[in-house]
MARZA-905375 format. One record per residue (C-alpha): z, y, x. Coordinates in nm, 2 decimals. Layout:
<pt><w>Z</w><v>Y</v><u>X</u></pt>
...
***
This chain:
<pt><w>2.56</w><v>-2.56</v><u>0.14</u></pt>
<pt><w>2.56</w><v>-2.44</v><u>0.48</u></pt>
<pt><w>2.46</w><v>-2.12</v><u>0.66</u></pt>
<pt><w>2.20</w><v>-2.26</v><u>0.80</u></pt>
<pt><w>2.02</w><v>-2.38</v><u>0.47</u></pt>
<pt><w>2.10</w><v>-2.07</v><u>0.31</u></pt>
<pt><w>1.96</w><v>-1.89</v><u>0.65</u></pt>
<pt><w>1.63</w><v>-2.12</v><u>0.60</u></pt>
<pt><w>1.59</w><v>-2.05</v><u>0.22</u></pt>
<pt><w>1.61</w><v>-1.70</v><u>0.31</u></pt>
<pt><w>1.36</w><v>-1.71</v><u>0.56</u></pt>
<pt><w>1.10</w><v>-1.89</v><u>0.32</u></pt>
<pt><w>1.12</w><v>-1.62</v><u>0.09</u></pt>
<pt><w>1.08</w><v>-1.32</v><u>0.31</u></pt>
<pt><w>0.75</w><v>-1.53</v><u>0.42</u></pt>
<pt><w>0.66</w><v>-1.55</v><u>0.07</u></pt>
<pt><w>0.66</w><v>-1.20</v><u>-0.02</u></pt>
<pt><w>0.49</w><v>-1.12</v><u>0.27</u></pt>
<pt><w>0.22</w><v>-1.37</v><u>0.24</u></pt>
<pt><w>0.21</w><v>-1.23</v><u>-0.14</u></pt>
<pt><w>0.16</w><v>-0.89</v><u>-0.02</u></pt>
<pt><w>-0.17</w><v>-0.94</v><u>0.13</u></pt>
<pt><w>-0.35</w><v>-1.27</v><u>0.04</u></pt>
<pt><w>-0.16</w><v>-1.20</v><u>-0.35</u></pt>
<pt><w>-0.39</w><v>-0.88</v><u>-0.39</u></pt>
<pt><w>-0.71</w><v>-1.12</v><u>-0.46</u></pt>
<pt><w>-0.75</w><v>-1.13</v><u>-0.81</u></pt>
<pt><w>-0.75</w><v>-1.44</v><u>-0.97</u></pt>
<pt><w>-0.60</w><v>-1.60</v><u>-0.67</u></pt>
<pt><w>-0.27</w><v>-1.37</v><u>-0.71</u></pt>
<pt><w>-0.22</w><v>-1.49</v><u>-1.06</u></pt>
<pt><w>-0.18</w><v>-1.86</v><u>-0.94</u></pt>
<pt><w>0.03</w><v>-1.75</v><u>-0.63</u></pt>
<pt><w>0.26</w><v>-1.59</v><u>-0.89</u></pt>
<pt><w>0.26</w><v>-1.88</v><u>-1.12</u></pt>
<pt><w>0.32</w><v>-2.12</v><u>-0.78</u></pt>
<pt><w>0.58</w><v>-1.87</v><u>-0.66</u></pt>
<pt><w>0.79</w><v>-1.85</v><u>-1.02</u></pt>
<pt><w>0.82</w><v>-2.27</v><u>-0.93</u></pt>
<pt><w>0.88</w><v>-2.22</v><u>-0.57</u></pt>
<pt><w>1.20</w><v>-1.93</v><u>-0.68</u></pt>
<pt><w>1.30</w><v>-2.20</v><u>-0.92</u></pt>
<pt><w>1.32</w><v>-2.43</v><u>-0.64</u></pt>
<pt><w>1.50</w><v>-2.22</v><u>-0.41</u></pt>
<pt><w>1.73</w><v>-2.01</v><u>-0.61</u></pt>
<pt><w>1.76</w><v>-2.14</v><u>-1.00</u></pt>
<pt><w>1.73</w><v>-1.89</v><u>-1.25</u></pt>
<pt><w>1.75</w><v>-1.58</v><u>-1.04</u></pt>
<pt><w>1.44</w><v>-1.72</v><u>-0.88</u></pt>
<pt><w>1.29</w><v>-1.75</v><u>-1.22</u></pt>
<pt><w>1.24</w><v>-1.31</v><u>-1.17</u></pt>
<pt><w>0.91</w><v>-1.44</v><u>-0.96</u></pt>
<pt><w>0.76</w><v>-1.53</v><u>-1.33</u></pt>
<pt><w>0.75</w><v>-1.15</v><u>-1.41</u></pt>
<pt><w>0.47</w><v>-1.08</v><u>-1.16</u></pt>
<pt><w>0.25</w><v>-1.26</v><u>-1.37</u></pt>
<pt><w>0.24</w><v>-1.00</v><u>-1.62</u></pt>
<pt><w>0.07</w><v>-0.78</v><u>-1.33</u></pt>
<pt><w>-0.27</w><v>-0.89</v><u>-1.47</u></pt>
<pt><w>-0.46</w><v>-0.65</v><u>-1.19</u></pt>
<pt><w>-0.25</w><v>-0.84</v><u>-0.89</u></pt>
<pt><w>-0.22</w><v>-0.48</v><u>-0.74</u></pt>
<pt><w>0.10</w><v>-0.37</v><u>-0.80</u></pt>
<pt><w>0.30</w><v>-0.72</v><u>-0.82</u></pt>
<pt><w>0.23</w><v>-0.74</v><u>-0.46</u></pt>
<pt><w>0.45</w><v>-0.42</v><u>-0.36</u></pt>
<pt><w>0.76</w><v>-0.58</v><u>-0.50</u></pt>
<pt><w>0.93</w><v>-0.85</v><u>-0.29</u></pt>
<pt><w>1.07</w><v>-1.03</v><u>-0.59</u></pt>
<pt><w>1.15</w><v>-1.34</v><u>-0.41</u></pt>
<pt><w>1.39</w><v>-1.15</v><u>-0.15</u></pt>
<pt><w>1.54</w><v>-0.98</v><u>-0.41</u></pt>
<pt><w>1.61</w><v>-1.32</v><u>-0.62</u></pt>
<pt><w>1.76</w><v>-1.45</v><u>-0.33</u></pt>
<pt><w>1.98</w><v>-1.16</v><u>-0.26</u></pt>
<pt><w>2.05</w><v>-1.17</v><u>-0.60</u></pt>
<pt><w>2.14</w><v>-1.54</v><u>-0.59</u></pt>
<pt><w>2.38</w><v>-1.49</v><u>-0.27</u></pt>
<pt><w>2.53</w><v>-1.21</v><u>-0.44</u></pt>
<pt><w>2.61</w><v>-1.38</v><u>-0.72</u></pt>
<pt><w>2.68</w><v>-1.76</v><u>-0.63</u></pt>
<pt><w>2.82</w><v>-1.70</v><u>-0.27</u></pt>
<pt><w>2.77</w><v>-1.98</v><u>-0.04</u></pt>
<pt><w>2.83</w><v>-2.25</v><u>-0.29</u></pt>
***
């Protein structure tokens, strides 16, 4: 995978986490957003992106917004797999 493709995936992860910070705090909508984010994380980063599904455990949708899970999954994926 080229550097440009990895960079675009990483930017998409950051954009998702920023959006999750602002819009994901709305009760009900935040849970749907977390589920969609889990599938997006799996599509972007594979198994490390599945960490996004852990945000569903926060039923208040308030605390999970402060953890940039998708970005952390991207960093973890880049560290473990590199630019394969």
